[in-house]
C-alpha positions in Angstrom: 20.1 -10.3 -9.3 19.6 -6.7 -8.4 17.1 -6.1 -11.2 15.1 -9.2 -10.3 14.9 -8.0 -6.7 13.8 -4.6 -7.9 11.2 -6.1 -10.2 9.9 -8.3 -7.3 9.7 -5.3 -5.1 7.8 -3.3 -7.8 5.3 -6.1 -8.3 4.8 -6.5 -4.5 4.3 -2.7 -4.2 1.7 -2.8 -7.1 -0.1 -5.6 -5.4 -0.2 -3.7 -2.1 -1.4 -0.6 -3.8 -4.2 -2.5 -5.6 -5.3 -4.0 -2.2 -5.2 -0.7 -0.5 -7.2 1.1 -3.3 -9.8 -1.7 -3.3 -10.1 -1.7 0.5 -10.2 2.1 1.0 -11.9 3.4 -2.1 -14.0 0.4 -3.1 -12.5 0.5 -6.6 -11.3 -2.4 -8.8 -7.7 -2.1 -10.0 -6.6 -3.3 -13.4 -3.0 -3.5 -14.7 -2.4 -2.2 -18.2 0.4 -3.1 -20.6 2.1 0.2 -19.8 2.5 -0.9 -16.2 0.3 1.9 -14.9 -2.6 1.5 -12.5 -6.0 2.1 -13.9 -8.9 2.6 -11.5 -12.5 1.7 -12.4 -15.7 1.5 -10.5 -16.6 -2.1 -9.5 -20.0 -1.7 -11.1 -18.4 0.0 -14.1 -20.4 3.2 -13.4 -19.2 6.7 -12.9 -20.9 6.9 -9.5 -18.5 8.4 -7.0 -20.8 8.4 -4.0 -18.8 5.5 -2.5 -15.5 7.5 -2.4 -14.4 8.3 1.2 -13.9 12.0 0.4 -17.5 12.7 0.0 -18.3 12.9 3.7 -14.8 13.6 5.1 -12.0 16.1 4.4 -9.0 15.4 2.3 -6.5 15.3 5.2 -8.7 12.7 7.1 -8.9 10.5 4.1 -5.2 10.9 3.2 -4.3 9.9 6.8 -6.5 6.8 6.7 -5.1 5.7 3.3 -1.5 6.3 4.5 -2.1 4.4 7.7 -3.7 1.4 5.9 -0.8 1.4 3.4 1.8 1.5 6.2 0.1 -1.4 8.1 -0.1 -3.5 4.9 3.4 -2.7 3.7 5.1 -3.2 7.1 3.2 -6.5 7.7 4.1 -7.8 4.3 7.8 -6.8 4.7 8.0 -8.5 8.1 6.3 -11.6 6.8 8.7 -12.0 3.9 11.9 -10.9 5.6 11.4 -12.6 9.0 13.2 -9.9 11.1 12.9 -6.1 11.6 16.5 -5.6 10.4 16.0 -7.5 7.2 12.6 -5.9 6.5 14.1 -2.4 7.0 17.0 -3.3 4.7 14.5 -4.5 2.0 12.4 -1.4 2.5 15.6 0.6 2.1 14.9 2.6 5.2 16.8 2.8 8.5 15.9 0.1 11.0 14.9 2.7 13.6 12.5 4.4 11.2 11.0 1.0 10.3 10.5 0.2 14.0 8.8 3.6 14.5 6.4 2.7 11.6 5.6 -0.5 13.4 5.0 1.2 16.7 2.9 4.0 15.2 0.6 1.4 13.6 0.4 -0.9 16.6 2.6 -3.6 15.1 5.5 -3.5 17.5 
């Protein structure tokens, strides 16, 4: 039971990561046999002009990526768990910290 739950969490996290990378960086994400993420340009080109770091600093881009991930992750956990307590338990973080994540991202 525990390994199945861990596998479900892992696949859910991979799905969220793929959505986040696609949304923020404009890249397509493919899953390989070795269970690692591979990133390739949508057009298949090496053009990196669409990457967010080209016109903004690293910290600004990192903050945006982190915020989008937190919103997507917290929303997904709440939708699947049904309550803040259960979502925090599934995320393996303290309920108070999960609540702060919600508030910081305008979800609570």
